[in-house]
C-alpha positions as CSV (number, residue, x, y, z in Angstrom):
1,M,-14.1,-2.8,20.9
2,D,-14.2,0.3,23.2
3,W,-11.7,1.8,25.6
4,S,-12.7,2.7,29.1
5,H,-12.2,6.3,30.1
6,D,-9.3,5.2,32.4
7,S,-7.3,4.3,29.2
8,R,-6.4,1.0,30.8
9,H,-9.4,-1.3,30.3
10,V,-10.7,-2.5,26.9
11,L,-14.1,-4.0,26.2
12,S,-14.4,-6.4,23.3
13,A,-17.4,-8.2,21.8
14,S,-17.2,-11.4,19.7
15,Q,-19.4,-14.0,18.1
16,D,-18.4,-16.4,20.8
17,S,-21.4,-14.9,22.8
18,R,-19.2,-13.0,25.2
19,L,-18.3,-9.5,26.2
20,L,-14.8,-9.4,27.7
21,V,-13.1,-6.7,29.7
22,W,-9.3,-6.7,29.4
23,D,-6.6,-5.1,31.4
24,S,-4.4,-3.7,28.6
25,Y,-1.4,-3.5,31.0
26,T,-1.3,-7.2,31.9
27,G,-3.3,-8.7,29.0
28,N,-5.6,-10.5,31.5
29,K,-9.4,-10.8,31.3
30,I,-11.0,-9.2,34.4
31,H,-14.7,-9.5,33.5
32,A,-16.7,-11.8,31.3
33,V,-20.4,-11.3,30.3
34,E,-22.4,-14.1,28.7
35,L,-24.6,-12.8,25.9
36,K,-28.0,-14.2,24.9
37,C,-27.4,-13.3,21.2
38,T,-24.4,-14.8,19.3
39,W,-24.5,-12.2,16.6
40,V,-23.3,-9.2,18.5
41,M,-22.2,-6.2,16.4
42,C,-21.2,-3.5,18.8
43,C,-20.3,-2.8,22.4
44,A,-19.7,0.3,24.6
45,Y,-18.2,1.2,27.9
46,A,-20.1,3.6,30.2
47,P,-18.1,6.8,31.4
48,S,-18.0,5.5,35.0
49,G,-16.6,2.1,33.9
50,N,-19.4,0.4,35.9
51,F,-21.6,-0.5,32.9
52,V,-21.2,-2.0,29.5
53,A,-23.6,-2.4,26.6
54,S,-24.0,-4.6,23.5
55,G,-26.2,-4.8,20.5
56,G,-26.6,-7.0,17.4
57,L,-29.0,-8.9,15.3
58,D,-31.4,-9.4,18.2
59,N,-32.5,-5.8,17.6
60,V,-32.1,-4.8,21.2
61,C,-29.4,-3.0,23.3
62,S,-28.5,-4.8,26.5
63,I,-27.0,-3.0,29.5
64,Y,-24.9,-5.0,32.0
65,D,-23.6,-4.0,35.5
66,L,-20.0,-5.0,35.9
67,K,-20.3,-4.6,39.7
68,D,-22.8,-7.5,39.7
69,E,-20.4,-10.3,38.8
70,E,-23.0,-13.1,39.2
71,A,-25.5,-11.5,37.0
72,S,-22.9,-10.8,34.3
73,I,-21.6,-14.4,34.3
74,A,-25.2,-15.6,34.0
75,G,-25.9,-13.1,31.2
76,K,-28.6,-11.2,33.1
77,A,-28.9,-7.7,31.7
78,T,-29.6,-4.8,34.0
79,K,-31.8,-3.3,31.3
80,I,-32.9,-4.4,27.8
81,L,-33.8,-1.5,25.5
82,S,-36.2,-2.7,22.9
83,G,-37.7,-0.5,20.2
84,H,-35.6,-0.8,17.0
85,D,-37.0,-2.9,14.0
86,G,-33.5,-3.7,12.7
87,Y,-30.1,-4.8,14.0
88,I,-28.2,-2.5,16.3
89,G,-25.3,-1.0,14.4
90,E,-23.6,0.9,17.2
91,C,-24.3,2.0,20.8
92,V,-22.6,4.9,22.6
93,F,-23.1,5.9,26.3
94,L,-23.7,9.7,26.8
95,S,-23.7,9.1,30.5
96,D,-24.5,6.3,32.9
97,K,-28.1,7.3,32.5
98,Q,-28.4,7.7,28.7
99,I,-27.3,5.7,25.7
100,L,-27.5,6.4,22.0
101,T,-28.1,3.6,19.5
102,S,-28.2,3.3,15.7
103,S,-29.9,0.6,13.7
104,G,-30.7,-1.1,10.4
105,D,-34.2,0.4,10.7
106,H,-32.6,3.7,9.5
107,M,-33.1,5.3,12.9
108,C,-31.0,6.5,15.9
109,I,-32.6,6.5,19.3
110,L,-31.6,8.2,22.6
111,W,-32.6,6.1,25.6
112,D,-33.2,6.7,29.3
113,I,-31.5,3.7,30.8
114,G,-33.2,3.9,34.1
115,T,-36.7,3.6,32.7
116,G,-35.8,1.8,29.5
117,H,-37.9,4.3,27.5
118,Q,-37.0,6.2,24.4
119,I,-36.2,9.9,24.9
120,T,-35.9,10.8,21.2
121,A,-36.1,8.9,17.9
122,L,-34.1,10.5,15.1
123,K,-35.1,9.8,11.6
124,D,-33.6,11.2,8.4
125,H,-31.4,8.5,6.9
126,V,-32.7,6.4,4.0
127,G,-30.3,3.5,4.7
128,E,-29.1,1.4,7.6
129,V,-27.2,3.5,10.2
130,D,-24.0,1.6,11.1
131,C,-21.8,4.0,13.0
132,L,-22.0,6.9,15.5
133,S,-19.6,9.4,16.9
134,V,-20.6,11.6,19.9
135,W,-19.0,15.1,20.4
136,N,-21.0,16.1,23.5
137,K,-24.3,15.6,25.2
138,N,-26.1,17.5,22.4
139,T,-24.2,16.8,19.2
140,F,-23.3,13.6,17.4
141,L,-22.6,12.2,13.9
142,S,-24.2,9.2,12.2
143,G,-22.9,7.3,9.1
144,S,-25.1,5.1,6.9
145,T,-25.4,2.8,3.9
146,D,-27.1,5.7,2.1
147,T,-23.4,7.0,1.7
148,T,-24.1,10.1,3.8
149,V,-23.0,11.4,7.2
150,K,-25.5,13.4,9.3
151,L,-24.9,15.9,12.1
152,W,-27.6,15.8,14.7
153,D,-28.7,18.1,17.6
154,L,-30.3,16.1,20.4
155,R,-32.0,19.2,21.9
156,S,-34.2,19.5,18.9
157,G,-34.0,15.9,17.6
158,M,-33.3,17.3,14.2
159,C,-30.6,16.7,11.5
160,K,-28.7,19.9,11.2
161,Q,-26.4,19.0,8.3
162,T,-26.0,16.2,5.7
163,L,-22.6,15.6,4.2
164,D,-22.0,13.7,1.0
165,G,-18.8,12.5,-0.5
166,H,-18.6,8.7,-0.3
167,E,-19.4,6.3,-3.1
168,S,-20.4,3.4,-0.8
169,D,-21.5,2.6,2.7
170,V,-20.1,4.7,5.5
171,V,-19.0,2.0,8.0
172,D,-17.1,4.1,10.6
173,L,-16.5,7.7,11.6
174,K,-14.8,9.7,14.4
175,W,-14.8,13.3,15.5
176,M,-11.4,14.9,15.7
177,K,-10.4,16.8,18.9
178,N,-11.2,20.3,17.4
179,G,-14.9,19.5,17.1
180,Q,-14.9,20.9,13.5
181,N,-13.5,18.0,11.6
182,F,-14.2,14.3,11.4
183,V,-12.9,11.3,9.5
184,T,-14.8,8.5,7.9
185,A,-14.1,5.0,6.6
186,S,-16.1,3.5,3.7
187,D,-16.5,0.3,1.7
188,D,-15.2,2.3,-1.2
189,G,-11.7,1.9,0.4
190,I,-11.2,5.7,0.9
191,I,-10.7,7.5,4.2
192,R,-12.1,11.0,4.0
193,M,-11.8,14.1,6.2
194,F,-14.7,16.4,6.4
195,D,-15.1,20.0,7.7
196,I,-18.5,20.9,9.1
197,R,-17.9,24.6,8.5
198,A,-17.1,24.0,4.8
199,D,-19.9,21.4,4.6
200,Q,-17.7,19.1,2.4
201,V,-14.8,16.7,2.1
202,I,-11.5,18.5,2.5
203,A,-9.0,15.6,2.2
204,E,-9.0,12.0,0.9
205,Y,-6.6,9.2,1.9
206,R,-6.3,6.3,-0.5
207,A,-4.0,3.8,-2.1
208,E,-3.0,4.3,-5.8
209,I,-4.9,1.1,-6.5
210,I,-7.7,0.4,-4.1
211,Q,-7.8,-3.3,-3.4
212,A,-9.8,-3.5,-0.1
213,G,-12.6,-1.6,1.6
214,A,-11.9,0.4,4.8
215,S,-13.6,-1.0,7.9
216,C,-12.7,1.3,10.8
217,V,-10.9,4.6,11.6
218,D,-9.6,6.8,14.4
219,T,-7.1,9.6,14.8
220,S,-4.2,10.4,17.2
221,I,-4.9,13.0,19.9
222,S,-3.2,15.7,17.8
223,G,-5.1,14.7,14.6
224,R,-1.8,14.4,12.7
225,I,-2.1,10.6,12.2
226,I,-5.2,8.8,11.0
227,F,-5.3,5.1,11.7
228,A,-7.5,3.1,9.2
229,G,-8.2,-0.6,9.3
230,Y,-8.9,-2.5,6.0
231,D,-10.3,-5.7,4.8
232,D,-6.8,-6.8,3.5
233,F,-5.7,-7.4,7.2
234,N,-3.7,-4.1,7.4
235,V,-3.9,-0.9,9.5
236,V,-2.5,2.0,7.5
237,C,-1.2,5.1,9.3
238,W,-2.0,8.2,7.2
239,D,-0.4,11.7,7.7
240,S,-3.5,13.9,7.7
241,L,-1.6,16.9,6.4
242,L,0.5,15.3,3.7
243,G,-2.1,12.7,2.7
244,T,0.6,10.0,2.5
245,S,1.0,6.7,4.3
246,V,3.6,6.9,7.1
247,G,3.4,3.3,8.2
248,V,1.5,0.0,8.0
249,L,0.7,-2.3,10.9
250,S,0.4,-5.8,9.5
251,E,0.3,-8.2,12.4
252,H,-3.3,-9.4,11.9
253,Q,-4.1,-12.5,9.8
254,A,-7.7,-11.5,8.9
255,R,-9.9,-8.5,8.3
256,V,-9.3,-5.7,10.8
257,S,-12.8,-5.0,12.1
258,C,-12.3,-2.4,14.7
259,L,-9.8,0.0,16.2
260,G,-9.6,2.8,18.7
261,V,-7.1,5.2,20.4
262,D,-7.4,5.5,24.2
263,E,-8.2,8.9,25.7
264,E,-4.7,9.6,26.8
265,G,-3.5,9.1,23.2
266,I,-0.8,6.6,24.2
267,S,-2.2,3.3,22.8
268,L,-4.0,2.0,19.8
269,C,-6.1,-1.1,20.1
270,T,-7.0,-3.1,17.0
271,G,-9.4,-6.0,16.7
272,S,-9.7,-8.5,13.9
273,W,-11.5,-11.5,12.5
274,D,-8.4,-13.5,13.5
275,N,-9.8,-13.5,17.0
276,F,-7.1,-11.3,18.4
277,L,-7.0,-7.8,20.0
278,K,-3.6,-6.1,19.7
279,I,-2.3,-3.1,21.6
280,W,0.1,-0.8,19.9
281,N,2.2,1.9,21.5
């Protein structure tokens, strides 16, 4: 799932072959996009709110124009970005003209949406790249099954920093608002906070007995609360300073697969294999 920049609309992708845009105020669906590929793994909202993107096991990133309702319903993509040799793990718009993708082929690619051509191919991981987090138009993070997180500079197309600390796949990561720290989720069941200045992990958040892998992560606007989704159907709210759990959201009936805080910091959206999105205030 992905929040629109207006903090009202939510985009969701599911293996029912649809992208759906929801009004979080009313709970109504306002757009539906039919997908050619059932096995969709990621989706993204453009900054303007006019475009959405999806990617999955078809190895391409498809861009759809929400203003063209007939084309969306028919599943006609505005642009199909083809160049990866593996599944699309995540896609993130930098603007309405550029999008960043990560893939099972161990690469990240920056695309020009207008031409459909690659601008930069970024290679340094030795495992599948499953997650991205963009700080600005020049800087982003990638997480991989090689257990590392890499910091990239799009101006040079080079990896500037490699951060270790996980014992298993890095499946999700998010920048914190200060631009110096970020949090990660891993199949090892541990949420970690990194500091790029220290070049290392500075905090870990874990249960005494780890019984489930972590699947997704985000933070509150202040950074004080870390929201982490797990394979045991729960979302745990961690105090980032104290390192303790301050609450558990346990309404889902299956693995929590995605979550995100809106830009205003008012609402948390969680998605699960139980086929539900839930909005928390």
